[in-house]
C-alpha distance (Angstrom), angle and dihedral (degrees) to the residues before:
residue distance angle dihedral
M1 . . .
P2 3.82 . .
S3 3.76 117.6 .
L4 3.79 138.7 173.4
E5 3.84 91.3 -108.7
L6 3.80 85.1 117.6
G7 3.74 137.9 136.3
I8 3.83 125.7 -145.1
I9 3.70 130.7 -141.6
G10 3.86 123.4 -177.7
N11 3.76 146.4 139.4
C12 3.86 104.6 -145.7
T13 3.89 91.4 -89.1
I14 3.78 100.2 62.0
A15 3.83 136.3 0.9
A16 3.76 134.1 -162.7
L17 3.83 133.6 -156.8
V18 3.85 115.4 -137.6
D19 3.76 123.5 -166.7
A20 3.79 126.9 -143.7
K21 3.84 91.5 -90.6
A22 3.88 92.6 55.6
S23 3.77 95.4 -102.9
I24 3.68 117.8 143.9
V25 3.90 101.3 -135.8
W26 3.76 99.3 170.5
N27 3.85 131.2 30.1
C28 3.86 130.3 143.6
F29 3.78 123.2 -154.5
P30 2.97 138.4 -119.8
R31 3.77 94.0 0.9
L32 3.81 140.3 3.0
D33 3.80 94.0 -83.2
G34 3.75 96.6 35.4
D35 3.78 134.2 106.8
A36 3.80 111.5 -35.3
V37 3.78 94.7 -133.9
F38 3.83 88.7 168.5
Q39 3.77 107.8 44.3
S40 3.81 108.3 142.5
L41 3.87 89.0 123.1
V42 3.88 87.9 74.8
N43 3.82 97.8 34.4
G44 3.86 103.5 85.4
N45 3.77 131.9 -85.8
D46 3.80 102.6 -63.7
G47 3.76 107.7 29.9
I48 3.85 115.9 123.8
D49 3.76 97.8 175.1
G50 3.78 111.9 99.7
E51 3.82 96.3 38.3
F52 3.84 141.4 96.3
S53 3.74 106.3 -133.3
L54 3.78 134.1 -177.6
C55 3.76 103.7 -160.5
L56 3.84 115.1 -166.0
V57 3.78 109.1 -155.7
D58 3.90 110.0 -118.7
Q59 3.79 91.4 6.6
V60 3.76 112.8 -177.1
H61 3.79 107.1 167.8
T62 3.86 142.7 19.2
E63 3.75 133.9 -169.0
Q64 3.86 126.0 -170.0
E65 3.74 136.4 -167.6
Y66 3.83 141.0 149.7
L67 3.71 117.9 -109.6
P68 3.78 103.7 -108.8
N69 3.84 116.9 -76.4
S70 3.84 94.5 -5.1
A71 3.75 145.5 93.0
I72 3.83 90.1 -119.1
L73 3.83 114.4 116.3
R74 3.75 125.7 -153.3
T75 3.88 122.6 -162.6
M76 3.72 122.6 -171.9
L77 3.88 115.4 -155.2
S78 3.80 119.4 -165.5
D79 3.89 126.4 -168.8
R80 3.84 128.8 -154.8
H81 3.83 90.3 -106.4
G82 3.81 94.5 62.7
G83 3.78 95.4 -95.2
L84 3.73 118.0 148.6
V85 3.83 127.9 -167.7
E86 3.85 130.3 -174.9
V87 3.77 119.4 -150.0
V88 3.80 117.8 -169.7
D89 3.82 115.5 -169.1
F90 3.84 130.4 -171.6
C91 3.65 148.4 134.9
P92 3.79 114.8 -120.4
R93 3.73 117.5 -107.9
F94 3.85 128.4 160.2
A95 3.80 143.8 116.2
L96 3.74 115.9 -72.8
Y97 3.85 128.8 166.3
E98 3.83 90.8 -9.8
R99 3.78 94.4 -53.7
I100 3.77 137.5 79.9
Y101 3.78 113.5 -91.1
R102 3.90 105.0 -145.8
P103 3.85 109.4 151.4
P104 3.88 122.7 177.7
M105 3.77 90.6 -97.3
V106 3.84 139.8 130.7
V107 3.76 120.7 -155.6
R108 3.78 121.3 -161.2
R109 3.84 119.5 -172.2
I110 3.85 113.4 -169.0
R111 3.84 119.6 -168.9
P112 3.83 127.8 179.3
L113 3.74 108.0 -137.8
Q114 3.81 105.3 172.1
G115 3.80 137.2 16.3
R116 3.83 125.0 -14.3
P117 3.75 104.9 -58.4
R118 3.79 119.6 -172.0
L119 3.81 115.6 -139.4
R120 3.85 132.8 -166.1
I121 3.82 116.4 -162.0
R122 3.77 112.8 -152.8
L123 3.81 112.2 -171.7
R124 3.79 111.7 174.5
P125 3.84 114.0 159.4
R126 3.75 117.8 177.8
F127 3.71 124.0 -162.6
G128 3.79 131.4 -145.5
N129 3.85 89.4 48.7
G130 3.75 90.3 -56.2
A131 3.84 99.5 -40.4
L132 3.75 101.3 101.8
L133 3.81 132.5 58.9
P134 3.80 114.0 -139.3
Q135 3.73 126.7 -126.4
I136 3.77 110.6 -114.6
T137 3.76 126.6 -141.1
R138 3.86 128.3 169.8
G139 3.74 142.0 -154.2
S140 3.83 132.1 -176.0
N141 3.82 93.1 -76.0
H142 3.75 105.1 8.5
V143 3.77 147.4 61.2
R144 3.76 122.5 -151.9
Y145 3.85 121.4 -152.4
V146 3.71 106.2 -159.7
S147 3.86 132.1 -163.5
A148 3.84 131.5 158.7
D149 3.76 92.3 -99.0
Q150 3.80 105.4 36.9
T151 3.73 144.3 1.2
L152 3.79 126.9 -144.1
R153 3.80 122.3 -158.5
L154 3.78 125.2 -158.0
T155 3.80 111.0 -159.1
T156 3.76 112.9 -169.6
N157 3.84 147.4 151.6
A158 3.76 89.5 -138.2
P159 3.79 114.7 105.5
I160 3.76 104.3 -80.0
S161 3.88 94.3 -149.6
Y162 3.79 89.4 52.0
V163 3.81 89.9 53.6
I164 3.74 95.0 48.0
E165 3.80 95.0 43.3
E166 3.81 93.1 40.2
R167 3.71 90.2 -128.6
S168 3.84 120.3 160.9
F169 3.81 120.0 -119.6
V170 3.77 137.8 179.9
L171 3.74 109.6 -91.0
D172 3.80 100.7 -142.1
R173 3.71 99.0 146.3
P174 3.85 135.1 34.1
V175 3.79 116.8 -80.7
D176 3.85 125.3 -158.8
M177 3.83 123.4 -162.8
I178 3.83 122.2 -168.0
L179 3.83 114.9 -170.5
G180 3.78 119.6 -175.1
A181 3.80 144.5 90.7
D182 3.81 120.9 -4.0
E183 3.72 95.3 -93.1
S184 3.82 131.0 124.6
L185 3.88 119.1 -117.1
Q186 3.80 115.9 -110.2
A187 3.85 93.4 -145.2
G188 3.83 137.9 24.3
I189 3.80 119.4 -55.6
E190 3.83 97.7 -118.2
S191 3.84 94.0 42.8
T192 3.76 89.8 47.2
A193 3.76 94.9 50.4
R194 3.73 92.6 45.8
D195 3.77 93.9 49.8
L196 3.81 91.9 47.5
F197 3.76 89.7 51.0
E198 3.72 96.5 48.2
R199 3.79 95.0 47.3
T200 3.78 91.9 45.3
A201 3.80 92.3 51.0
D202 3.78 91.3 49.2
H203 3.84 89.6 49.5
W204 3.70 96.1 53.7
R205 3.71 95.2 43.8
S206 3.78 89.8 51.9
W207 3.80 92.0 48.6
V208 3.73 92.2 51.2
R209 3.84 90.1 50.0
S210 3.75 89.7 61.6
L211 3.87 93.3 55.9
S212 3.78 124.1 110.1
I213 3.87 104.7 -137.2
P214 3.81 136.4 175.1
F215 3.78 120.8 -106.5
E216 3.70 92.1 -117.0
W217 3.79 127.9 54.6
Q218 3.79 91.9 18.1
D219 3.77 97.1 158.0
A220 3.79 93.5 48.2
V221 3.86 91.4 51.1
I222 3.84 93.4 46.0
R223 3.77 91.0 51.2
A224 3.76 92.7 46.7
A225 3.85 91.1 46.8
I226 3.93 92.1 51.2
T227 3.85 88.4 46.6
L228 3.88 90.1 51.4
K229 3.83 88.8 50.7
V230 3.77 93.2 49.4
C231 3.82 89.0 55.0
N232 3.85 89.0 55.8
F233 3.76 117.0 101.6
E234 3.76 92.7 -148.7
E235 3.88 96.4 -167.3
T236 3.80 89.6 73.7
G237 3.80 103.6 12.0
A238 3.71 94.2 -114.1
I239 3.86 121.5 145.9
V240 3.80 118.2 -152.0
A241 3.78 121.6 -139.5
A242 3.80 90.6 -127.5
L243 3.88 138.0 -17.4
T244 3.86 94.3 -117.2
T245 3.74 145.1 63.3
S246 3.81 127.8 -139.4
I247 3.74 105.5 4.3
P248 3.78 94.1 149.7
E249 3.77 124.6 -123.4
A250 3.77 87.8 -127.1
A251 3.79 142.8 -9.1
D252 3.74 118.7 -74.6
T253 3.82 94.7 15.7
E254 3.75 136.0 115.2
R255 3.81 93.0 -141.0
N256 3.84 88.5 118.3
W257 3.81 115.0 138.6
D258 3.75 139.3 171.2
Y259 3.75 109.6 -115.6
R260 3.84 101.7 177.7
F261 3.81 89.9 110.9
C262 3.85 138.1 78.7
W263 3.72 121.5 -98.7
L264 3.81 114.0 -156.1
R265 3.78 88.6 -146.7
D266 3.76 89.7 69.0
A267 3.84 92.3 54.6
Y268 3.74 100.4 91.0
F269 3.75 94.6 46.0
V270 3.77 94.7 44.9
I271 3.81 92.1 49.1
H272 3.78 90.7 47.2
A273 3.82 89.0 54.3
L274 3.79 93.3 45.9
N275 3.81 90.2 48.8
R276 3.81 92.2 53.3
L277 3.82 91.9 45.9
G278 3.87 88.2 52.3
V279 3.82 92.8 -129.2
T280 3.84 92.4 141.8
R281 3.74 97.8 163.1
M282 3.78 91.8 56.5
M283 3.79 90.0 44.0
E284 3.78 91.8 49.9
D285 3.84 92.1 48.5
Y286 3.83 88.6 51.4
L287 3.78 91.0 49.6
R288 3.79 89.9 51.0
Y289 3.73 90.1 51.1
I290 3.81 89.0 52.7
G291 3.82 92.4 44.6
D292 3.86 90.5 54.1
I293 3.83 88.1 54.0
V294 3.81 92.0 50.6
E295 3.81 92.6 46.4
G296 3.70 92.4 49.0
S297 3.85 97.1 43.8
S298 3.82 120.6 117.6
E299 3.82 131.5 -132.9
D300 3.83 87.2 -92.8
G301 3.78 88.3 72.6
L302 3.75 135.3 -124.5
R303 3.83 126.0 -36.2
P304 3.78 116.4 -130.9
V305 3.82 93.3 -125.3
Y306 3.80 136.4 32.4
G307 3.75 135.8 -177.4
I308 3.74 122.1 -107.5
T309 3.77 91.2 -94.8
R310 3.84 91.6 45.0
E311 3.83 94.0 -97.8
S312 3.75 108.4 160.9
T313 3.82 99.4 -161.5
M314 3.74 118.2 72.1
D315 3.80 105.5 151.1
E316 3.73 115.2 -160.9
V317 3.85 119.7 -116.1
I318 3.81 131.2 173.1
A319 3.80 117.0 -121.7
D320 3.86 95.3 -143.4
H321 3.80 91.5 -177.6
L322 3.84 92.2 66.7
A323 3.80 116.6 75.4
G324 3.81 96.4 -153.1
Y325 3.78 136.4 -118.4
R326 3.80 104.3 -39.0
G327 3.80 85.2 -11.7
F328 3.74 94.0 -62.0
G329 3.91 101.3 133.6
P330 2.83 163.9 -156.5
V331 3.79 105.7 86.6
R332 3.72 109.7 -151.9
L333 3.84 128.7 -154.8
G334 3.79 113.1 -164.9
N335 3.76 126.9 9.8
Q336 3.80 128.4 -109.2
A337 3.77 90.6 -152.0
H338 3.80 86.2 91.4
L339 3.85 87.3 75.1
Q340 3.80 96.0 52.3
V341 3.78 129.9 100.6
Q342 3.75 109.7 -122.6
N343 3.85 111.1 169.5
D344 3.84 95.9 -168.5
V345 3.84 90.9 73.8
Y346 3.85 92.1 83.6
G347 3.71 93.4 57.3
S348 3.84 92.7 43.8
I349 3.79 91.2 56.8
V350 3.79 94.9 46.2
L351 3.78 90.6 48.4
A352 3.79 92.9 51.5
S353 3.79 93.4 43.2
T354 3.84 91.9 51.4
H355 3.88 87.1 79.7
A356 3.83 89.7 66.6
F357 3.82 90.3 64.9
F358 3.80 98.4 44.2
D359 3.80 106.9 33.4
R360 3.86 110.1 88.1
R361 3.81 92.5 -167.1
L362 3.77 94.4 70.0
T363 3.79 118.8 103.4
H364 3.82 91.6 -152.1
P365 3.79 106.2 44.8
G366 3.79 123.9 -173.0
D367 3.88 114.2 -84.0
D368 3.80 137.8 -178.7
T369 3.84 91.5 -80.6
L370 3.82 92.7 55.7
F371 3.85 90.7 45.9
E372 3.82 91.9 53.2
Q373 3.87 90.2 50.2
L374 3.81 88.7 50.6
E375 3.71 91.7 48.8
K376 3.77 88.7 61.5
L377 3.75 89.1 56.5
G378 3.89 87.0 49.1
C379 3.71 89.2 55.9
R380 3.82 90.6 51.6
S381 3.81 89.0 50.0
I382 3.77 90.6 54.7
A383 3.91 91.0 50.4
T384 3.84 95.6 45.4
F385 3.75 107.6 32.6
D386 3.84 93.5 98.0
Q387 3.77 98.1 34.9
P388 3.76 127.2 100.9
D389 3.83 120.8 -97.1
A390 3.72 142.6 160.6
G391 3.77 89.5 -91.1
P392 3.77 129.7 -142.6
W393 3.81 94.2 -56.8
E394 3.85 92.5 54.6
L395 3.81 99.0 -123.3
R396 3.79 105.3 -160.9
N397 3.80 102.7 -155.5
S398 3.84 106.5 29.9
A399 3.73 138.2 53.8
H400 3.82 132.5 -158.4
V401 3.70 140.6 159.1
H402 3.78 97.9 -91.8
T403 3.78 119.2 -155.7
F404 3.79 94.5 -141.1
S405 3.77 90.5 54.1
A406 3.76 90.9 50.5
V407 3.89 92.6 45.7
M408 3.82 89.8 52.1
C409 3.79 89.3 51.1
W410 3.81 89.2 51.7
A411 3.90 87.3 48.1
A412 3.84 89.0 57.2
C413 3.81 91.5 55.4
D414 3.85 92.4 42.3
R415 3.81 92.7 53.6
L416 3.77 94.6 42.5
A417 3.78 87.0 57.8
K418 3.81 90.2 51.3
I419 3.83 93.9 46.4
A420 3.88 91.2 47.2
K421 3.79 88.4 53.0
R422 3.80 91.2 46.4
I423 3.88 92.5 53.7
N424 3.86 93.1 41.4
K425 3.89 98.4 -107.2
G426 3.82 95.5 139.9
D427 3.81 96.8 169.8
R428 3.92 90.7 51.5
A429 3.83 91.4 45.7
S430 3.87 90.7 53.3
Y431 3.78 89.5 47.8
W432 3.81 96.3 50.0
R433 3.78 91.7 43.7
R434 3.78 91.7 54.0
E435 3.89 89.8 50.4
A436 3.77 91.8 46.7
D437 3.82 90.7 51.0
R438 3.79 91.1 48.8
L439 3.79 92.9 50.7
Y440 3.77 91.1 45.7
A441 3.78 92.6 55.8
T442 3.83 92.0 49.1
I443 3.82 93.9 48.9
C444 3.86 91.4 49.0
A445 3.82 90.4 49.3
R446 3.85 95.7 46.2
A447 3.91 103.5 31.1
W448 3.79 103.0 39.2
N449 3.74 114.0 89.6
E450 3.79 110.1 -157.3
A451 3.81 94.6 -167.3
L452 3.94 91.0 55.7
G453 3.78 94.0 37.8
S454 3.74 89.1 -132.6
F455 3.73 145.5 86.7
V456 3.83 113.3 -98.6
S457 3.74 137.0 -143.5
T458 3.77 99.6 -104.3
F459 3.83 135.4 23.1
D460 3.79 109.9 -81.6
G461 3.80 90.7 1.3
T462 3.87 138.4 124.3
D463 3.76 104.5 -147.1
M464 3.75 127.2 103.4
D465 3.82 130.2 -136.4
A466 3.80 130.9 178.4
T467 3.83 97.9 -113.3
L468 3.84 87.2 76.0
L469 3.86 85.0 76.2
L470 3.77 87.9 70.3
L471 3.87 97.3 63.7
H472 3.79 91.0 101.5
E473 3.86 95.1 38.6
V474 3.86 90.4 61.6
D475 3.86 91.1 40.8
F476 3.84 95.8 -112.7
L477 3.92 88.9 126.4
A478 3.78 128.5 29.1
A479 3.80 116.8 -122.5
D480 3.84 90.9 -113.0
D481 3.80 94.2 47.7
P482 3.81 105.7 119.0
R483 3.75 89.3 -143.5
L484 3.85 89.2 66.0
A485 3.83 94.1 55.2
G486 3.80 88.8 45.0
T487 3.79 90.9 52.6
V488 3.79 95.1 46.1
D489 3.77 90.9 51.9
A490 3.79 93.1 47.1
V491 3.77 93.3 49.2
A492 3.81 91.6 49.2
K493 3.79 92.1 48.4
A494 3.78 90.8 51.7
L495 3.79 103.3 37.7
R496 3.76 111.0 21.9
T497 3.82 119.8 105.4
D498 3.91 122.1 170.2
G499 3.76 91.9 -19.6
F500 3.79 96.9 -49.9
L501 3.84 130.3 94.8
Y502 3.72 133.9 -131.4
R503 3.81 117.7 -140.9
Y504 3.71 87.6 -124.3
V505 3.72 137.2 -30.8
A506 3.81 102.7 -143.0
E507 3.82 113.7 109.1
D508 3.78 116.0 -98.5
D509 3.82 138.0 178.8
F510 3.82 91.1 -55.4
G511 3.88 99.5 36.2
K512 3.82 123.4 -102.2
P513 3.90 119.6 -20.6
K514 3.77 111.6 -100.6
T515 3.80 99.6 -162.3
A516 3.78 137.8 43.3
F517 3.70 121.8 -107.0
L518 3.76 110.8 -123.7
I519 3.81 100.3 -145.6
C520 3.86 87.8 58.5
V521 3.83 92.6 64.5
F522 3.86 88.7 51.2
W523 3.80 88.0 52.7
Y524 3.72 89.1 50.3
I525 3.81 92.1 49.9
D526 3.83 90.7 51.5
A527 3.81 90.3 48.1
L528 3.80 92.6 50.3
A529 3.78 90.6 51.2
A530 3.77 90.8 48.4
I531 3.83 93.1 55.6
G532 3.70 92.6 47.4
R533 3.77 103.0 -96.8
K534 3.73 94.4 120.4
A535 3.74 99.2 144.8
E536 3.85 89.6 55.1
A537 3.83 90.0 47.4
R538 3.83 92.8 51.2
A539 3.90 90.5 49.6
L540 3.77 92.7 50.2
F541 3.86 92.1 45.9
E542 3.78 89.9 55.2
Q543 3.79 89.8 50.4
V544 3.82 89.6 52.7
L545 3.79 91.9 48.3
D546 3.82 89.4 56.9
K547 3.79 88.5 60.4
R548 3.74 95.1 62.1
N549 3.79 114.4 112.9
P550 3.90 116.5 -100.5
L551 3.79 89.6 -83.9
G552 3.70 97.5 51.1
L553 3.90 97.7 -100.1
L554 3.74 133.6 133.2
S555 3.74 134.7 -155.7
E556 3.82 129.2 -154.9
D557 3.81 101.5 -89.1
I558 3.77 141.2 27.2
D559 3.81 134.3 -162.1
P560 3.75 100.8 -123.8
R561 3.80 90.8 -153.8
T562 3.76 100.2 51.2
G563 3.83 102.3 20.1
E564 3.90 89.9 -127.9
L565 3.75 113.9 150.7
W566 3.81 120.5 -125.5
G567 3.76 137.1 172.7
N568 3.72 133.9 51.8
F569 3.82 117.3 -24.3
P570 2.85 138.9 -94.4
Q571 3.76 95.4 3.5
T572 3.84 114.6 -145.9
Y573 3.85 91.0 -156.5
S574 3.75 91.6 54.3
M575 3.81 94.0 49.2
V576 3.87 90.8 45.5
G577 3.90 88.5 51.5
L578 3.67 90.6 52.5
I579 3.82 92.8 50.0
N580 3.82 94.0 47.9
C581 3.82 94.4 46.5
A582 3.82 92.3 48.7
M583 3.75 91.5 50.5
K584 3.84 92.1 52.1
L585 3.81 99.2 41.8
S586 3.83 101.1 40.5
R587 3.72 123.6 103.7
S588 3.80 110.6 -110.4
W589 3.89 119.6 -105.0
E590 3.81 86.3 -114.9
E591 3.88 91.8 57.1
A592 3.78 92.2 45.0
F593 3.81 99.2 69.7
């Protein structure tokens, strides 16, 4: 039965998910949001089409780990006769000719280490997101999988006939498999694979050396940082919410969404994590991606979600030919959230863009032109802060004036005042401060519930939602404001179960949520630390770390009763939450020695 005990490999052009048996069960070509040519992860419990399997005959045991400080995955397969096979998977990535070489390519290096293991290679790509069988042609050392839209070529020193016929053979020598575009290699198969491996390993080790990391939880932060980088489509700077579509939030639910896109709501938190990690080039590329969205936006305002090349239309369709993860369909391609009104996006963009005016490391600092563009978003914030929208949780069939959306609109005005002061525009600083104060007063009057002693999810409402934990994070409330502690306690009372937090518990378009949202527990940990309950925050953080999968990765959701991970994988938001919490809670390097 499929699970999320998966590893990921990638190079910021493509990424693949590899299960504990060394099967590639999810992989899109030729980019992160492309055709899912390997899609068995979302095609029921027993399907073997749409995957790239290495089946060890009489297999009894597997072990899996990442090579240190890299996105290179090693799987050890053992058979009942004492045979042992090592599989090393990666996507090439390294500097070449003054640019980063990151082709849409997967390399698999297979080594017999013990005994006489027998291996069956099962390579079954399907095009059209699993709907179309390819035409197959062969050469002396390659197999071509052909469709009308793209062709994949496997180049290998394994017996080509055995690969095509899926016939087992004794693995008595190393085998290399290079799957990618329909291009011939310029050197030998083994030497090419070895060179790609060595350069890729060096690249990742060098990248990790440049990270700023906390003293505590270093391995967890490094793995989260590498995962965040793998979710980066480097060509444009975009960072996807997750690498998959339609891993459901829980069993027997239709909460199945396509997350291979970029939500503007994530921008501030992602930029915050990148800044703390010190990966300024990636941060600047992401800011440039966001800036291009702002510059190209229309008078109708910003959409909540964009594609990795800034496409604003991604109509949602159902892939009826795919059964779904564990049979829990539907499988969706595209996301209707792009049609929603979500008023928090303006504040998210301004918050993220503020870094450009204050971070002296950036090669493209903010200027008057960017400030003028951001002011337009500020005007949209003023116009929409008290208007109904779909809210942060993207309710599809209802609209309210959501407190989080209003607070983010306030944040847009607040940061514009600070930016204006920074660039010596005193009159604009005064204007934006007045507007920020006006919005602040309205939000406090409409969203504070005196009877509950807490801010609430919607204006004049009584329900709670987890975004209220962010009131200090975005500087709306000071850490010592008693309203913050009251809100944190009220949210925990309403939403916390077995240490984890639901987004909300009110019934929505699909009923009541069945699983907790992992980013919410990280928000709660941050809020606990802010109000002085740091020991409690550290204990809870350790509890969450124990729920990562065996390779240190997190999805979107978790069943608080069983600890099982659900939702799209790996979830950028969850990895960002881990990074930000570790940075806040860790002892400093000075304290450690």
